[in-house]
C-alpha positions, 0 to 999 in steps of 0.5 A: 841217729843212724838209720839203716835196716839190715837187709839181705842185699847187704851181704858183704861183711867187713870190720869197721877198722879195716876200711877206715884204717886203709886196710882194704884201700892199700897195697899193689897198684896196676898191671904188669910187674915186668913193665912190659906191654903184656904177658905179665902174670899181673896183667889182669889185676885191677888198679887199686887205691893206695896212699900214694898221690893219684888223680885229683878227686873232688868229693862233696859231703852232705849229712844231717845236722850234727845234733848228736854225738855220733853224728858229730863223730861222723863229720869228724871222721870224714874231715880227718880222713880227707887230710890224709890224702894230698889228692882230695879236694873236700866240698862239705855242705852245711848239715840239716835235718830238713830233707828239702834243705839237704836236697838243695845242698846236694843240688849245689854239689851237683852244679859244682860238678864234683867228682863224687858225693858222699851222702848221709841222708837225714831221711833215706826215703826223702833224699832218694831223689837227690841221690838219683839226680846226682847219679843221673848227672854222672856223679857217683854217690856213696850212700852212708848208713841211712839207706835210700829207697832204691839202690839206683840212687847210689853207686855204693852203700856203706853203713852199720848193722842194726840187727847185728848190733842187737844180736851181739848185745843179746849174745853178750848178756846171754853169755853173762847170765846163762848160768843164772836161773830165771834171769830178767833183762830190761831194754832201753830202746831208741825211737820206735818210729825209726826202722833202726830201733826196730831192727836193734830190738829184733836182733836183741830178742832173736839172740836171747831166744837161745837162752831159755833161762832169760826173759825180757821183762820190760822195755821203754823207748827213748829219743836218743837224748840225755833227758829222754834217757833219764826219764825212761830209765826212771820209769823202768827202775820204778816198774821193775824192782829187780833185774839182772841186765840192761841193754841201752841202744844208745850211749848218748841217751845212756848218760841220762840212764846213768843219772837215773840209776845213780839217783835210784842207788841201783848197782845190782845189774850189768849194763850194756851200751850202744854205739861206742862213746868215749864216755862209756868206754872210759867207764868200761876201762875204770870198771867201777860202775854197772856199765860193762860193755858197749856194742859199736855202731862205728862212726869210722864208716865216714872215713871209709866212705871217703876212701871209697869215694876217692877210689871211685873218683880215681877209677880204682878198686880195693886191695885184697879183692879180685874185682876191678870195682869197689863193692856195691854194699858194705855192712860194718860189724858191730863189735862188743867192747868190754874190759877184755878189749877196751884198750884196742877200741878206746881210741875210737870212742867218740865224744 
């Protein structure tokens, strides 16, 4: 699953769909409107990337093994995005959860002298040196989601907001239960060894502090798998005989949680998921289970990373911004999807 702490340096907040839909990477192009050699009112505007064919760019892509629905969606989003451009040569390497193997794959891309490399590291700390090596070789790196130890290892970071994911889950549950006296909430977290899980839990707790009538009465940490989700949810159901809401950090492990809930015959609470799988969105659309919402951790960030890499390779900026260069950091928004907006987000659900 994705790992990226919510830090103060990531202060540029954009919605997930904006970049992925080309919203920031479209529109006007270059200098003077009048075709002259100076003096036009647009002389000082940056050249920005758009859909038109431009300079050919070879983009290397390295990520972890796609052993999870979200990671598989990351790969799919990148591949689909590349097909939208005639000027991209795509050089993906085989994914691996072993840092040394992934580092070797990145070394291969460096030796091929690709123009830009997009890296979603299996471990941000362990892959920092690989990012630094690419940058030192003059190949700009787009660091996707799991953050390197130093910003010097990449030209641009784009990823999700784990703290904000927890905040939005907490606010949704808080509003749903704000009029209920002594409301009880349970949390099915991800892996506690990961910083992302700590950030999600912190955001969740911080948000619920605003609702004095709500108490988190139990928490279990799973491992982002169906099996772990089912076991840990069974533990929660046995420990707490009555509660009002559940936040599950991850929709993949949530499948197991659903199994446990059905086996226990429980339907006396609302459930909010995390990440945005199609399975969960279908449940929200049907509105006939405990699942009422999910908080997105959008895999469309991989499509946006391709857009950013292409802009870097072509030496262009982003439309709608005054700067000549792409940003150093982009944090995507964790939108809440429920029955009110499900039709808008349903096409983005991943399998």
